[in-house]
N, C-alpha and C positions, 0 to 999 in steps of 0.2 A: 914132761909126759911120760916118757918110757920109765922113768923112776917110779911115777905113781902106779903104772901097770905092774911093775915088778913086785910091788908091795901088796896091791889090792887083788890081782888076779889069783894068786895062790890061795889067798884067804877066802875067795868065793868059789874056788874051784870044786867044792863038794856039791854045788847046785848048778845044773845045766842051765837054768833060767837066769839066775845071778850071773853066772859066768858069761853068758852072751850079752846081757844088758851091759856089764861093766866093759867087756871087750869092745863093744860098739861105741861106748862112751870114749874109750881110750883111743880107738882108731879115729874118730871124729876130731879129737883133740890134737891129732899129728899135725904138726905145723908145715911139714914139707914132705915130699915123696921119700926122702932118705929116712926120716923119722918113722914113717909108715913101714918101709922096708925093714928096718931094724926091729920094729915091734913084731912084724910077721916072723922073722927069723927067730926071735926070741920065744914067740908063742909056739912055733912049730917044734922048737927044742924041748920045750917044757910041758906042752899040752897037746902035742900032735898025735899022740897015742891015745889020749883020753878023749878029745873032742875034735877029730879031724874035720867032721861035717860042719861043725860050728865055725872053725877057723876059715874054711874055704867059703863057706856063705858069707860071713862078715867081711872078710877081706875082698871078696870078689864085687860085693855090693859097695863097699867103700871106694874101691879103686875105679869103679864104673862112672 
């Protein structure tokens, strides 16, 4: 799952809507909390400056 995210998210990061859609898909595919935490950390490192509000929204919704 994280491997897919590392490939697809940079490719769709040009579009806010596509990025959100693919991030939601990746977050829902996380098999356990450790995978979700790893995805969150990777996203924060790579897209935290670009889309902080999307990251916060998606991960707070998925974790809830």
